[in-house]
C-alpha positions in Angstrom: 73.4 -32.2 145.8 75.2 -29.1 146.8 78.2 -27.4 145.8 80.7 -25.8 148.1 81.1 -22.4 146.7 84.1 -21.6 145.0 86.3 -19.0 146.9 85.6 -15.5 145.5 89.8 -14.9 145.5 92.1 -17.0 144.7 94.4 -18.9 147.7 97.5 -17.4 146.0 98.6 -14.2 144.3 101.8 -12.4 143.6 100.3 -9.6 146.0 99.8 -11.9 148.9 103.0 -13.7 148.4 104.6 -10.2 148.8 103.0 -8.9 151.4 103.7 -12.1 153.6 107.5 -12.2 152.5 107.7 -8.5 153.6 106.1 -9.7 156.8 108.8 -11.9 157.5 111.7 -9.8 156.3 110.8 -7.2 159.0 109.9 -9.1 161.6 113.1 -12.0 160.9 115.4 -10.8 158.4 115.8 -11.3 154.7 117.2 -15.0 156.1 113.5 -15.7 156.8 112.3 -16.2 152.9 112.8 -19.3 151.8 110.0 -21.1 148.9 109.3 -23.3 152.2 108.8 -21.1 155.2 106.5 -19.0 152.6 104.3 -21.8 151.4 104.0 -22.7 155.0 103.0 -19.3 155.9 100.3 -19.2 153.4 99.2 -22.5 153.6 99.7 -23.5 150.0 102.1 -25.9 148.7 105.9 -25.5 148.2 105.8 -25.6 143.7 102.4 -23.3 143.6 104.5 -20.4 144.6 106.5 -21.2 141.3 103.2 -20.4 139.5 104.0 -16.5 140.4 107.7 -16.3 140.7 111.0 -18.2 139.5 113.1 -18.0 142.4 113.4 -16.8 145.9 115.3 -13.4 144.3 112.6 -13.2 142.7 110.0 -12.8 145.3 112.7 -10.6 147.2 113.0 -8.1 143.9 109.2 -8.0 144.5 109.4 -7.2 147.7 112.2 -4.3 147.5 109.8 -2.9 145.0 106.8 -2.8 147.1 108.8 -1.1 149.9 110.0 1.7 146.8 106.7 2.4 145.9 105.8 3.6 148.7 107.8 6.3 147.8 106.3 10.0 146.8 107.5 10.4 143.8 104.6 13.3 142.9 106.9 15.7 144.2 109.0 16.1 141.3 106.0 16.8 139.1 104.4 19.9 141.1 106.0 22.8 140.0 108.2 23.1 143.4 112.3 24.2 143.8 114.0 20.8 142.6 116.2 21.2 145.9 112.7 21.1 147.7 112.1 18.2 145.3 114.7 16.4 146.1 114.8 17.0 149.9 110.3 16.2 150.4 111.6 12.8 148.0 114.6 12.0 150.5 112.5 12.1 153.4 109.6 9.8 151.8 112.4 7.7 150.8 114.1 7.4 154.1 110.4 7.0 155.9 109.7 3.6 153.5 112.8 2.1 154.2 112.9 2.8 157.3 109.5 1.0 157.7 111.3 -2.1 156.3 115.4 -1.4 157.2 116.0 -5.4 157.0 115.4 -5.2 153.2 117.7 -2.2 152.2 121.1 -4.3 151.8 118.8 -6.3 149.1 117.3 -3.0 147.8 120.3 -1.3 147.6 121.5 -3.9 144.4 119.9 -1.6 142.3 116.7 -1.1 140.7 117.4 -4.1 138.2 114.1 -4.6 135.9 111.8 -3.6 139.6 109.0 -1.5 138.2 108.7 0.9 141.0 112.6 1.5 141.4 112.7 2.3 137.8 110.0 5.1 137.8 111.9 6.4 141.1 115.3 6.8 138.8 112.9 8.2 136.2 111.7 10.4 138.6 114.6 11.8 140.4 116.7 12.6 136.8 113.9 13.9 135.3 113.4 16.5 137.8 116.8 17.7 138.0 117.2 17.7 134.1 114.0 19.5 134.2 115.3 22.2 136.5 118.7 23.0 134.6 121.2 20.1 135.9 123.0 18.6 133.0 122.2 14.7 132.0 125.8 13.6 133.5 125.3 15.7 136.9 121.4 14.6 137.0 123.1 11.0 137.0 125.4 11.9 139.6 123.0 13.6 142.0 120.5 10.6 141.7 123.3 8.0 143.0 124.4 10.5 145.6 121.2 11.0 147.5 120.2 7.0 146.8 123.4 6.3 148.7 122.6 8.5 151.4 118.8 7.4 152.3 120.0 3.9 152.0 123.3 4.6 154.0 121.0 6.2 156.9 118.1 3.3 156.7 120.6 0.8 156.9 121.4 1.3 160.8 121.7 3.1 164.1 124.6 5.5 165.5 122.9 5.7 168.5 121.8 2.6 169.4 125.4 1.5 168.9 126.1 2.9 172.2 125.4 1.3 175.5 123.2 3.0 177.9 125.5 2.0 180.8 127.9 4.6 181.7 130.3 2.6 183.0 131.0 1.6 179.2 133.0 4.9 178.9 135.1 5.7 180.9 136.2 9.2 181.2 139.9 8.2 181.7 140.0 6.1 177.8 137.2 8.5 176.6 137.1 12.1 177.9 134.4 13.2 175.5 132.2 10.5 175.8 130.6 11.2 178.9 127.1 11.5 177.6 127.4 8.5 174.9 125.0 6.3 177.3 122.7 8.9 176.4 122.2 8.3 173.1 120.7 5.0 173.1 117.8 5.7 174.8 117.4 9.2 171.9 117.7 7.2 169.4 115.2 8.4 167.2 116.5 12.3 168.0 119.3 12.0 167.1 119.1 10.0 164.1 117.0 11.5 162.5 118.8 14.6 163.2 121.6 13.5 161.7 119.6 12.5 158.3 118.2 15.9 158.5 121.3 17.3 159.1 123.2 15.8 156.7 120.2 16.3 153.6 120.6 19.4 153.9 124.0 20.1 153.8 124.2 17.5 150.6 121.2 20.0 149.1 123.2 23.5 150.1 126.1 21.8 148.6 124.2 20.7 145.5 123.1 24.5 145.3 126.2 25.7 145.1 127.3 22.7 142.4 124.2 24.0 140.2 125.4 27.8 140.7 128.6 27.4 139.2 127.0 25.5 136.0 125.2 28.4 135.2 128.6 30.5 135.7 129.7 28.1 133.2 126.6 27.6 130.7 
């Protein structure tokens, strides 16, 4: 009698659950994720998910952490100036969030116990203190940059305008004559705004850092 060969890989794993949940979040938003929907997408019974995750929020925690795991933290470890490290990290962080914008509101709750999130917080804080920032200031720098990057990924300024020129009557909005062009230039506008803000923040931090040197 022939026995059926066992599958080489388990039918279910944490990684497969997280990957499937991320596809749902990317395509339909956070509300699309439920244990019932995930089980259906994975072709398994609902209770089998609980062998890997206790609650739906545990799954979303893992999804958020997987996104943060895409961020390049090596920039704090390769000897570059702290300003260059912040800029490179912020760009990598924004790229990861921009690729998965629907997870940002959940991710913005903080790292909690998420390993990748904690590694990122540790890397930023360590990079800043190694550069000479006092610990309290290093904490504020990390928080500031996180607010800025997450905020930039939450929505699009340019997409908030419609491509109908009649919507911006010059009688009411004398300075919005070109606003109807913003929607089609979304990427250019949003990325330009991010770069402008990033440079302004880092330049401002450099001024504060110089003042700290004077005070010491």
